[in-house]
PQR file of N, CA, C, O and H, with PARSE charges and radii, in Angstrom:
ATOM      1  N   MET A   1       5.673  10.028  12.803 -0.4000 1.5000
ATOM      2  CA  MET A   1       5.269  11.347  13.153 -0.0000 2.0000
ATOM      3  C   MET A   1       3.863  11.403  12.840  0.5500 1.7000
ATOM      4  O   MET A   1       3.354  11.267  11.727 -0.5500 1.4000
ATOM      5  N   PRO A   2       3.266  11.625  13.986 -0.5600 1.5000
ATOM      6  CA  PRO A   2       1.742  12.023  13.973  0.2800 2.0000
ATOM      7  C   PRO A   2       1.155  12.941  13.004  0.5500 1.7000
ATOM      8  O   PRO A   2       0.188  12.821  12.252 -0.5500 1.4000
ATOM      9  N   GLU A   3       2.082  14.002  13.236 -0.4000 1.5000
ATOM     10  CA  GLU A   3       1.851  15.534  12.177 -0.0000 2.0000
ATOM     11  C   GLU A   3       1.831  15.162  10.733  0.5500 1.7000
ATOM     12  O   GLU A   3       1.158  15.819   9.938 -0.5500 1.4000
ATOM     13  H   GLU A   3       2.868  14.099  13.847  0.4000 1.0000
ATOM     14  N   GLU A   4       2.483  14.217  10.391 -0.4000 1.5000
ATOM     15  CA  GLU A   4       2.926  13.623   9.219 -0.0000 2.0000
ATOM     16  C   GLU A   4       2.022  12.776   8.479  0.5500 1.7000
ATOM     17  O   GLU A   4       2.134  12.434   7.302 -0.5500 1.4000
ATOM     18  H   GLU A   4       3.029  13.683  11.036  0.4000 1.0000
ATOM     19  N   LYS A   5       1.035  12.452   9.371 -0.4000 1.5000
ATOM     20  CA  LYS A   5       0.253  11.189   8.979 -0.0000 2.0000
ATOM     21  C   LYS A   5      -1.024  11.839   8.046  0.5500 1.7000
ATOM     22  O   LYS A   5      -1.581  12.933   8.133 -0.5500 1.4000
ATOM     23  H   LYS A   5       0.944  12.730  10.327  0.4000 1.0000
ATOM     24  N   VAL A   6      -1.281  10.522   6.975 -0.4000 1.5000
ATOM     25  CA  VAL A   6      -2.563  11.155   6.494 -0.0000 2.0000
ATOM     26  C   VAL A   6      -3.593   9.707   6.526  0.5500 1.7000
ATOM     27  O   VAL A   6      -3.282   8.525   6.669 -0.5500 1.4000
ATOM     28  H   VAL A   6      -0.828   9.633   6.904  0.4000 1.0000
ATOM     29  N   SER A   7      -4.962  10.384   6.324 -0.4000 1.5000
ATOM     30  CA  SER A   7      -5.982   9.242   6.505 -0.0000 2.0000
ATOM     31  C   SER A   7      -5.792   8.250   5.388  0.5500 1.7000
ATOM     32  O   SER A   7      -5.087   8.368   4.385 -0.5500 1.4000
ATOM     33  H   SER A   7      -5.214  11.345   6.208  0.4000 1.0000
ATOM     34  N   ILE A   8      -6.580   7.225   5.771 -0.4000 1.5000
ATOM     35  CA  ILE A   8      -6.382   6.229   4.440 -0.0000 2.0000
ATOM     36  C   ILE A   8      -7.305   6.346   3.502  0.5500 1.7000
ATOM     37  O   ILE A   8      -7.256   5.669   2.475 -0.5500 1.4000
ATOM     38  H   ILE A   8      -7.152   7.130   6.585  0.4000 1.0000
ATOM     39  N   ASP A   9      -8.379   7.335   3.779 -0.4000 1.5000
ATOM     40  CA  ASP A   9      -9.022   7.830   2.710 -0.0000 2.0000
ATOM     41  C   ASP A   9      -8.368   8.521   1.536  0.5500 1.7000
ATOM     42  O   ASP A   9      -8.517   8.384   0.322 -0.5500 1.4000
ATOM     43  H   ASP A   9      -8.419   7.884   4.614  0.4000 1.0000
ATOM     44  N   THR A  10      -7.461   9.446   2.399 -0.4000 1.5000
ATOM     45  CA  THR A  10      -6.618  10.379   1.478 -0.0000 2.0000
ATOM     46  C   THR A  10      -5.746   9.400   0.805  0.5500 1.7000
ATOM     47  O   THR A  10      -5.688   9.573  -0.412 -0.5500 1.4000
ATOM     48  H   THR A  10      -7.340   9.558   3.385  0.4000 1.0000
ATOM     49  N   ILE A  11      -5.055   8.422   1.266 -0.4000 1.5000
ATOM     50  CA  ILE A  11      -4.338   7.661   0.340 -0.0000 2.0000
ATOM     51  C   ILE A  11      -5.034   6.962  -0.854  0.5500 1.7000
ATOM     52  O   ILE A  11      -4.665   6.926  -2.027 -0.5500 1.4000
ATOM     53  H   ILE A  11      -5.103   8.281   2.255  0.4000 1.0000
ATOM     54  N   TYR A  12      -6.281   6.339  -0.198 -0.4000 1.5000
ATOM     55  CA  TYR A  12      -6.896   5.881  -1.463 -0.0000 2.0000
ATOM     56  C   TYR A  12      -7.460   6.637  -2.464  0.5500 1.7000
ATOM     57  O   TYR A  12      -7.620   6.096  -3.558 -0.5500 1.4000
ATOM     58  H   TYR A  12      -6.581   6.367   0.755  0.4000 1.0000
ATOM     59  N   LYS A  13      -7.857   8.001  -2.277 -0.4000 1.5000
ATOM     60  CA  LYS A  13      -8.235   8.958  -3.533 -0.0000 2.0000
ATOM     61  C   LYS A  13      -7.070   9.224  -4.145  0.5500 1.7000
ATOM     62  O   LYS A  13      -7.190   9.394  -5.359 -0.5500 1.4000
ATOM     63  H   LYS A  13      -7.727   8.440  -1.388  0.4000 1.0000
ATOM     64  N   ALA A  14      -5.605   9.349  -3.565 -0.4000 1.5000
ATOM     65  CA  ALA A  14      -4.488   9.674  -4.090 -0.0000 2.0000
ATOM     66  C   ALA A  14      -4.031   8.493  -5.170  0.5500 1.7000
ATOM     67  O   ALA A  14      -3.368   8.680  -6.190 -0.5500 1.4000
ATOM     68  H   ALA A  14      -5.507   9.211  -2.580  0.4000 1.0000
ATOM     69  N   TYR A  15      -4.470   7.444  -4.764 -0.4000 1.5000
ATOM     70  CA  TYR A  15      -4.232   6.338  -5.773 -0.0000 2.0000
ATOM     71  C   TYR A  15      -5.207   6.084  -6.603  0.5500 1.7000
ATOM     72  O   TYR A  15      -5.067   5.207  -7.456 -0.5500 1.4000
ATOM     73  H   TYR A  15      -5.008   7.292  -3.935  0.4000 1.0000
ATOM     74  N   THR A  16      -6.178   6.695  -6.511 -0.4000 1.5000
ATOM     75  CA  THR A  16      -7.400   6.567  -7.528 -0.0000 2.0000
ATOM     76  C   THR A  16      -7.635   7.738  -8.258  0.5500 1.7000
ATOM     77  O   THR A  16      -6.978   7.944  -9.279 -0.5500 1.4000
ATOM     78  H   THR A  16      -6.292   7.408  -5.819  0.4000 1.0000
ATOM     79  N   GLU A  17      -8.417   8.474  -7.903 -0.4000 1.5000
ATOM     80  CA  GLU A  17      -8.971   9.802  -8.593 -0.0000 2.0000
ATOM     81  C   GLU A  17      -7.547  10.659  -8.961  0.5500 1.7000
ATOM     82  O   GLU A  17      -7.150  10.926 -10.095 -0.5500 1.4000
ATOM     83  H   GLU A  17      -8.950   8.308  -7.074  0.4000 1.0000
ATOM     84  N   ILE A  18      -7.034  10.935  -7.949 -0.4000 1.5000
ATOM     85  CA  ILE A  18      -5.682  11.694  -7.965 -0.0000 2.0000
ATOM     86  C   ILE A  18      -5.094  11.279  -9.100  0.5500 1.7000
ATOM     87  O   ILE A  18      -5.099  12.031 -10.074 -0.5500 1.4000
ATOM     88  H   ILE A  18      -7.357  10.717  -7.028  0.4000 1.0000
ATOM     89  N   SER A  19      -4.655  10.358  -9.147 -0.4000 1.5000
ATOM     90  CA  SER A  19      -3.606   9.650 -10.156 -0.0000 2.0000
ATOM     91  C   SER A  19      -4.200   9.743 -11.469  0.5500 1.7000
ATOM     92  O   SER A  19      -3.500  10.020 -12.443 -0.5500 1.4000
ATOM     93  H   SER A  19      -4.651   9.746  -8.355  0.4000 1.0000
ATOM     94  N   ALA A  20      -5.420   9.534 -11.563 -0.4000 1.5000
ATOM     95  CA  ALA A  20      -5.954   9.694 -12.933 -0.0000 2.0000
ATOM     96  C   ALA A  20      -6.095  11.141 -13.617  0.5500 1.7000
ATOM     97  O   ALA A  20      -6.030  11.450 -14.807 -0.5500 1.4000
ATOM     98  H   ALA A  20      -5.988   9.309 -10.771  0.4000 1.0000
ATOM     99  N   GLN A  21      -6.313  11.938 -12.454 -0.4000 1.5000
ATOM    100  CA  GLN A  21      -6.495  13.299 -12.905 -0.0000 2.0000
ATOM    101  C   GLN A  21      -4.863  13.805 -13.118  0.5500 1.7000
ATOM    102  O   GLN A  21      -4.830  14.956 -13.552 -0.5500 1.4000
ATOM    103  H   GLN A  21      -6.366  11.687 -11.487  0.4000 1.0000
ATOM    104  N   LEU A  22      -3.837  13.346 -12.958 -0.4000 1.5000
ATOM    105  CA  LEU A  22      -2.629  13.392 -13.093 -0.0000 2.0000
ATOM    106  C   LEU A  22      -2.112  12.967 -14.634  0.5500 1.7000
ATOM    107  O   LEU A  22      -1.117  13.328 -15.262 -0.5500 1.4000
ATOM    108  H   LEU A  22      -3.864  12.411 -12.605  0.4000 1.0000
ATOM    109  N   GLU A  23      -3.065  12.163 -14.935 -0.4000 1.5000
ATOM    110  CA  GLU A  23      -2.712  11.661 -16.250 -0.0000 2.0000
ATOM    111  C   GLU A  23      -3.758  11.913 -17.294  0.5500 1.7000
ATOM    112  O   GLU A  23      -3.889  11.357 -18.384 -0.5500 1.4000
ATOM    113  H   GLU A  23      -3.873  11.869 -14.425  0.4000 1.0000
ATOM    114  N   PHE A  24      -4.447  12.822 -16.771 -0.4000 1.5000
ATOM    115  CA  PHE A  24      -5.579  13.589 -17.591 -0.0000 2.0000
ATOM    116  C   PHE A  24      -6.453  12.536 -18.115  0.5500 1.7000
ATOM    117  O   PHE A  24      -6.975  12.718 -19.215 -0.5500 1.4000
ATOM    118  H   PHE A  24      -4.341  13.275 -15.885  0.4000 1.0000
ATOM    119  N   LYS A  25      -6.725  11.222 -17.319 -0.4000 1.5000
ATOM    120  CA  LYS A  25      -7.696  10.062 -17.683 -0.0000 2.0000
ATOM    121  C   LYS A  25      -8.677  10.165 -16.802  0.5500 1.7000
ATOM    122  O   LYS A  25      -9.112   9.050 -16.511 -0.5500 1.4000
ATOM    123  H   LYS A  25      -6.301  11.075 -16.426  0.4000 1.0000
ATOM    124  N   GLU A  26      -9.241  11.090 -16.220 -0.4000 1.5000
ATOM    125  CA  GLU A  26     -10.093  10.954 -15.238 -0.0000 2.0000
ATOM    126  C   GLU A  26     -11.723  10.645 -15.783  0.5500 1.7000
ATOM    127  O   GLU A  26     -12.670  10.491 -15.012 -0.5500 1.4000
ATOM    128  H   GLU A  26      -8.888  11.995 -16.457  0.4000 1.0000
ATOM    129  N   GLU A  27     -11.820  10.587 -17.420 -0.4000 1.5000
ATOM    130  CA  GLU A  27     -12.921  10.058 -17.789 -0.0000 2.0000
ATOM    131  C   GLU A  27     -13.168   8.620 -18.149  0.5500 1.7000
ATOM    132  O   GLU A  27     -14.211   8.060 -18.484 -0.5500 1.4000
ATOM    133  H   GLU A  27     -11.050  10.711 -18.047  0.4000 1.0000
ATOM    134  N   VAL A  28     -11.574   8.024 -17.950 -0.4000 1.5000
ATOM    135  CA  VAL A  28     -11.756   6.684 -18.288 -0.0000 2.0000
ATOM    136  C   VAL A  28     -11.367   5.864 -17.088  0.5500 1.7000
ATOM    137  O   VAL A  28     -11.582   4.653 -17.136 -0.5500 1.4000
ATOM    138  H   VAL A  28     -10.727   8.480 -17.678  0.4000 1.0000
ATOM    139  N   LYS A  29     -10.772   6.439 -15.924 -0.4000 1.5000
ATOM    140  CA  LYS A  29     -10.135   5.821 -15.126 -0.0000 2.0000
ATOM    141  C   LYS A  29     -10.303   6.578 -13.621  0.5500 1.7000
ATOM    142  O   LYS A  29     -10.707   7.736 -13.515 -0.5500 1.4000
ATOM    143  H   LYS A  29     -10.597   7.423 -15.885  0.4000 1.0000
ATOM    144  N   GLY A  30      -9.954   5.791 -12.566 -0.4000 1.5000
ATOM    145  CA  GLY A  30      -9.643   6.448 -11.123 -0.0000 2.0000
ATOM    146  C   GLY A  30     -10.864   6.331 -10.344  0.5500 1.7000
ATOM    147  O   GLY A  30     -10.951   6.799  -9.209 -0.5500 1.4000
ATOM    148  H   GLY A  30      -9.626   4.850 -12.652  0.4000 1.0000
ATOM    149  N   LYS A  31     -12.064   5.552 -11.087 -0.4000 1.5000
ATOM    150  CA  LYS A  31     -13.418   5.063 -10.384 -0.0000 2.0000
ATOM    151  C   LYS A  31     -13.647   3.817 -10.560  0.5500 1.7000
ATOM    152  O   LYS A  31     -13.321   3.277 -11.617 -0.5500 1.4000
ATOM    153  H   LYS A  31     -11.993   5.172 -12.010  0.4000 1.0000
ATOM    154  N   LEU A  32     -14.326   3.050  -9.430 -0.4000 1.5000
ATOM    155  CA  LEU A  32     -15.035   2.102  -9.785 -0.0000 2.0000
ATOM    156  C   LEU A  32     -16.111   2.090 -10.117  0.5500 1.7000
ATOM    157  O   LEU A  32     -17.017   2.034  -9.286 -0.5500 1.4000
ATOM    158  H   LEU A  32     -14.591   3.489  -8.572  0.4000 1.0000
ATOM    159  N   GLN A  33     -16.383   2.146 -11.680 -0.4000 1.5000
ATOM    160  CA  GLN A  33     -17.482   2.504 -12.130 -0.0000 2.0000
ATOM    161  C   GLN A  33     -17.609   1.823 -13.489  0.5500 1.7000
ATOM    162  O   GLN A  33     -16.623   1.642 -14.204 -0.5500 1.4000
ATOM    163  H   GLN A  33     -15.647   2.191 -12.355  0.4000 1.0000
ATOM    164  N   GLU A  34     -18.867   1.441 -13.841 -0.4000 1.5000
ATOM    165  CA  GLU A  34     -18.915   0.895 -15.101 -0.0000 2.0000
ATOM    166  C   GLU A  34     -18.503   1.409 -16.089  0.5500 1.7000
ATOM    167  O   GLU A  34     -18.906   2.572 -16.112 -0.5500 1.4000
ATOM    168  H   GLU A  34     -19.668   1.588 -13.261  0.4000 1.0000
ATOM    169  N   GLY A  35     -17.606   1.057 -17.369 -0.4000 1.5000
ATOM    170  CA  GLY A  35     -17.045   1.702 -18.435 -0.0000 2.0000
ATOM    171  C   GLY A  35     -15.544   1.755 -18.104  0.5500 1.7000
ATOM    172  O   GLY A  35     -14.694   1.343 -18.894 -0.5500 1.4000
ATOM    173  H   GLY A  35     -17.279   0.113 -17.350  0.4000 1.0000
ATOM    174  N   PHE A  36     -15.246   2.296 -16.866 -0.4000 1.5000
ATOM    175  CA  PHE A  36     -13.945   2.811 -16.539 -0.0000 2.0000
ATOM    176  C   PHE A  36     -13.020   1.470 -16.360  0.5500 1.7000
ATOM    177  O   PHE A  36     -13.454   0.403 -15.926 -0.5500 1.4000
ATOM    178  H   PHE A  36     -15.936   2.631 -16.224  0.4000 1.0000
ATOM    179  N   LEU A  37     -11.649   1.714 -16.778 -0.4000 1.5000
ATOM    180  CA  LEU A  37     -10.357   0.786 -16.742 -0.0000 2.0000
ATOM    181  C   LEU A  37     -10.152   0.610 -15.436  0.5500 1.7000
ATOM    182  O   LEU A  37     -10.328   1.526 -14.632 -0.5500 1.4000
ATOM    183  H   LEU A  37     -11.296   2.580 -17.131  0.4000 1.0000
ATOM    184  N   ALA A  38      -9.737  -0.650 -15.074 -0.4000 1.5000
ATOM    185  CA  ALA A  38      -9.554  -1.194 -13.981 -0.0000 2.0000
ATOM    186  C   ALA A  38      -8.447  -1.983 -13.599  0.5500 1.7000
ATOM    187  O   ALA A  38      -8.326  -2.993 -14.292 -0.5500 1.4000
ATOM    188  H   ALA A  38      -9.594  -1.393 -15.727  0.4000 1.0000
ATOM    189  N   ASP A  39      -7.524  -1.823 -12.629 -0.4000 1.5000
ATOM    190  CA  ASP A  39      -6.479  -2.806 -12.311 -0.0000 2.0000
ATOM    191  C   ASP A  39      -7.063  -3.286 -10.895  0.5500 1.7000
ATOM    192  O   ASP A  39      -7.738  -2.699 -10.050 -0.5500 1.4000
ATOM    193  H   ASP A  39      -7.622  -1.002 -12.066  0.4000 1.0000
ATOM    194  N   PHE A  40      -6.403  -4.923 -10.989 -0.4000 1.5000
ATOM    195  CA  PHE A  40      -7.087  -5.726  -9.781 -0.0000 2.0000
ATOM    196  C   PHE A  40      -5.924  -5.980  -8.683  0.5500 1.7000
ATOM    197  O   PHE A  40      -4.744  -6.270  -8.881 -0.5500 1.4000
ATOM    198  H   PHE A  40      -5.854  -5.400 -11.675  0.4000 1.0000
ATOM    199  N   VAL A  41      -6.467  -5.826  -7.730 -0.4000 1.5000
ATOM    200  CA  VAL A  41      -5.582  -6.226  -6.547 -0.0000 2.0000
ATOM    201  C   VAL A  41      -6.083  -7.162  -5.746  0.5500 1.7000
ATOM    202  O   VAL A  41      -7.305  -7.240  -5.624 -0.5500 1.4000
ATOM    203  H   VAL A  41      -7.426  -5.591  -7.570  0.4000 1.0000
ATOM    204  N   LEU A  42      -5.250  -8.017  -5.077 -0.4000 1.5000
ATOM    205  CA  LEU A  42      -6.134  -9.150  -4.347 -0.0000 2.0000
ATOM    206  C   LEU A  42      -5.668  -8.379  -2.783  0.5500 1.7000
ATOM    207  O   LEU A  42      -4.586  -7.822  -2.600 -0.5500 1.4000
ATOM    208  H   LEU A  42      -4.257  -7.954  -5.176  0.4000 1.0000
ATOM    209  N   ILE A  43      -6.352  -8.460  -2.145 -0.4000 1.5000
ATOM    210  CA  ILE A  43      -6.116  -7.825  -0.592 -0.0000 2.0000
ATOM    211  C   ILE A  43      -6.626  -8.865   0.565  0.5500 1.7000
ATOM    212  O   ILE A  43      -7.838  -9.064   0.645 -0.5500 1.4000
ATOM    213  H   ILE A  43      -7.232  -8.912  -2.294  0.4000 1.0000
ATOM    214  N   SER A  44      -5.917  -9.397   1.280 -0.4000 1.5000
ATOM    215  CA  SER A  44      -6.806 -10.416   2.212 -0.0000 2.0000
ATOM    216  C   SER A  44      -7.676  -9.729   3.411  0.5500 1.7000
ATOM    217  O   SER A  44      -8.416 -10.359   4.166 -0.5500 1.4000
ATOM    218  H   SER A  44      -4.932  -9.235   1.215  0.4000 1.0000
ATOM    219  N   GLN A  45      -7.473  -8.454   3.442 -0.4000 1.5000
ATOM    220  CA  GLN A  45      -7.932  -7.711   4.521 -0.0000 2.0000
ATOM    221  C   GLN A  45      -8.910  -6.297   3.902  0.5500 1.7000
ATOM    222  O   GLN A  45      -8.575  -5.678   2.892 -0.5500 1.4000
ATOM    223  H   GLN A  45      -6.873  -7.942   2.828  0.4000 1.0000
ATOM    224  N   HIS A  46      -9.970  -6.008   4.611 -0.4000 1.5000
ATOM    225  CA  HIS A  46     -10.552  -4.709   4.343 -0.0000 2.0000
ATOM    226  C   HIS A  46      -9.480  -3.768   4.204  0.5500 1.7000
ATOM    227  O   HIS A  46      -8.681  -3.814   5.140 -0.5500 1.4000
ATOM    228  H   HIS A  46     -10.242  -6.510   5.432  0.4000 1.0000
ATOM    229  N   LEU A  47      -9.178  -2.758   3.129 -0.4000 1.5000
ATOM    230  CA  LEU A  47      -8.288  -1.635   3.505 -0.0000 2.0000
ATOM    231  C   LEU A  47      -8.603  -0.938   3.848  0.5500 1.7000
ATOM    232  O   LEU A  47      -7.756  -0.090   4.129 -0.5500 1.4000
ATOM    233  H   LEU A  47      -9.826  -2.721   2.369  0.4000 1.0000
ATOM    234  N   MET A  48      -9.956  -0.622   4.137 -0.4000 1.5000
ATOM    235  CA  MET A  48     -10.422   0.617   5.170 -0.0000 2.0000
ATOM    236  C   MET A  48     -10.678   0.390   6.537  0.5500 1.7000
ATOM    237  O   MET A  48     -11.131   1.250   7.293 -0.5500 1.4000
ATOM    238  H   MET A  48     -10.644  -1.311   3.908  0.4000 1.0000
ATOM    239  N   LYS A  49     -10.269  -1.262   6.998 -0.4000 1.5000
ATOM    240  CA  LYS A  49     -10.545  -1.494   8.580 -0.0000 2.0000
ATOM    241  C   LYS A  49      -9.317  -1.960   8.889  0.5500 1.7000
ATOM    242  O   LYS A  49      -9.253  -2.491   9.998 -0.5500 1.4000
ATOM    243  H   LYS A  49      -9.901  -1.961   6.385  0.4000 1.0000
ATOM    244  N   VAL A  50      -8.140  -1.922   8.139 -0.4000 1.5000
ATOM    245  CA  VAL A  50      -6.838  -2.824   8.334 -0.0000 2.0000
ATOM    246  C   VAL A  50      -6.175  -1.621   9.532  0.5500 1.7000
ATOM    247  O   VAL A  50      -6.396  -0.410   9.531 -0.5500 1.4000
ATOM    248  H   VAL A  50      -8.193  -1.492   7.238  0.4000 1.0000
ATOM    249  N   LYS A  51      -5.371  -2.354  10.440 -0.4000 1.5000
ATOM    250  CA  LYS A  51      -4.346  -1.672  11.260 -0.0000 2.0000
ATOM    251  C   LYS A  51      -3.743  -0.933  10.320  0.5500 1.7000
ATOM    252  O   LYS A  51      -3.571  -1.462   9.222 -0.5500 1.4000
ATOM    253  H   LYS A  51      -5.191  -3.337  10.440  0.4000 1.0000
ATOM    254  N   LEU A  52      -3.251   0.572  10.558 -0.4000 1.5000
ATOM    255  CA  LEU A  52      -2.512   1.071   9.652 -0.0000 2.0000
ATOM    256  C   LEU A  52      -1.131   0.426   9.773  0.5500 1.7000
ATOM    257  O   LEU A  52      -0.566   0.212   8.700 -0.5500 1.4000
ATOM    258  H   LEU A  52      -3.390   1.002  11.450  0.4000 1.0000
ATOM    259  N   LEU A  53      -0.573   0.124  10.749 -0.4000 1.5000
ATOM    260  CA  LEU A  53       0.675  -0.331  11.528 -0.0000 2.0000
ATOM    261  C   LEU A  53       1.031  -1.692  10.374  0.5500 1.7000
ATOM    262  O   LEU A  53       2.123  -1.798   9.815 -0.5500 1.4000
ATOM    263  H   LEU A  53      -1.032   0.297  11.620  0.4000 1.0000
ATOM    264  N   ILE A  54       0.013  -2.544  10.197 -0.4000 1.5000
ATOM    265  CA  ILE A  54       0.774  -3.409   9.154 -0.0000 2.0000
ATOM    266  C   ILE A  54       0.767  -3.301   7.622  0.5500 1.7000
ATOM    267  O   ILE A  54       1.149  -4.138   6.804 -0.5500 1.4000
ATOM    268  H   ILE A  54      -0.874  -2.457  10.651  0.4000 1.0000
ATOM    269  N   LEU A  55       0.208  -1.995   7.404 -0.4000 1.5000
ATOM    270  CA  LEU A  55       0.242  -1.307   5.876 -0.0000 2.0000
ATOM    271  C   LEU A  55       2.019  -0.961   5.566  0.5500 1.7000
ATOM    272  O   LEU A  55       2.715  -0.318   6.352 -0.5500 1.4000
ATOM    273  H   LEU A  55      -0.103  -1.315   8.069  0.4000 1.0000
ATOM    274  N   LYS A  56       2.452  -1.479   4.412 -0.4000 1.5000
ATOM    275  CA  LYS A  56       3.719  -1.086   4.282 -0.0000 2.0000
ATOM    276  C   LYS A  56       3.437  -0.260   2.863  0.5500 1.7000
ATOM    277  O   LYS A  56       3.125  -0.751   1.778 -0.5500 1.4000
ATOM    278  H   LYS A  56       1.886  -2.001   3.773  0.4000 1.0000
ATOM    279  N   ILE A  57       3.595   0.829   3.122 -0.4000 1.5000
ATOM    280  CA  ILE A  57       3.588   1.582   1.968 -0.0000 2.0000
ATOM    281  C   ILE A  57       4.728   2.702   1.440  0.5500 1.7000
ATOM    282  O   ILE A  57       4.565   3.293   0.373 -0.5500 1.4000
ATOM    283  H   ILE A  57       3.849   1.228   4.003  0.4000 1.0000
TER
END
């Protein structure tokens, strides 16, 4: 439903910054920044340019 969709930017922020805030860990994770913890995911396409229909979230 179009009225229920969210942008890729919102999804990305929810998965990074907001999840770190919910864990009270925003000083050590949630950003791509030197000294921050990181999980690695290999994706075959640019996440911000991929067609939404092929994302299965």
